[in-house]
C-alpha positions as CSV (number, residue, x, y, z in Angstrom):
1,M,119.8,87.4,101.6
2,N,122.0,84.4,102.2
3,N,125.0,83.3,100.1
4,M,125.3,79.6,100.8
5,G,127.8,79.1,98.0
6,D,131.6,78.9,98.0
7,I,132.1,82.1,96.1
8,G,131.2,85.7,97.1
9,A,129.0,87.6,94.8
10,K,128.2,91.3,93.9
11,F,124.6,92.4,94.1
12,E,122.7,95.5,93.0
13,W,119.0,96.4,93.4
14,D,117.3,97.9,90.3
15,T,115.4,100.7,92.0
16,A,115.7,103.3,89.1
17,F,112.0,103.3,88.4
18,C,110.7,103.2,92.0
19,G,113.3,105.4,93.8
20,R,110.8,108.2,94.2
21,Y,108.8,106.0,96.6
22,F,111.1,103.3,97.9
23,S,114.8,103.0,98.8
24,I,116.8,99.9,99.8
25,T,120.0,100.0,101.9
26,P,122.5,98.8,101.0
27,N,121.5,99.2,97.3
28,K,124.6,97.4,96.1
29,G,127.6,95.6,97.5
30,F,129.4,92.3,97.9
31,L,128.2,89.3,99.8
32,P,131.0,87.0,100.9
33,A,130.6,83.2,100.6
34,N,128.6,81.6,103.4
35,D,127.5,84.9,104.7
36,S,124.2,86.8,104.9
37,I,123.0,90.4,104.7
38,K,119.8,92.2,105.8
39,F,118.3,95.0,103.8
40,D,116.3,98.0,105.0
41,V,113.4,99.1,102.8
42,A,112.1,102.6,103.3
43,F,108.8,103.9,101.9
44,H,108.6,107.6,101.3
45,P,105.5,108.5,99.3
46,D,104.6,112.0,98.1
47,V,101.1,111.1,96.8
48,V,97.9,109.7,98.4
49,E,97.4,106.4,96.5
50,D,98.3,102.8,96.4
51,I,101.9,102.3,95.1
52,S,103.3,98.9,94.1
53,F,106.4,97.8,92.3
54,N,108.1,94.5,91.5
55,I,111.9,95.1,91.6
56,R,114.8,92.8,91.1
57,C,118.2,92.3,92.6
58,V,120.9,91.4,90.1
59,V,123.3,88.9,91.6
60,D,126.6,87.8,89.9
61,N,126.3,84.3,88.4
62,S,122.7,83.8,89.5
63,I,119.2,84.5,88.3
64,P,117.8,87.9,89.5
65,L,115.9,87.8,92.8
66,A,112.5,89.4,92.9
67,L,110.8,91.5,95.6
68,Q,107.4,93.1,95.5
69,L,107.1,96.4,97.3
70,S,103.7,98.0,98.1
71,G,102.4,100.8,100.2
72,R,99.8,103.5,100.5
73,G,100.4,107.2,100.9
74,V,98.1,108.9,103.4
């Protein structure tokens, strides 16, 4: 994620409903102005089926960002 603005912003991923299968690191934090951050997404299924979620990242003073996560447990 890039913050190309003049002001830093807090962010937080809404993973409450998909945390059993996916985790994102860092889950929340602060992104300074004119900086960027990379996220690690981990998939840890405990079932053998297709799993898909649309999650969002709430960012201060911005519309939420969307991310589609999908995987298949084997």
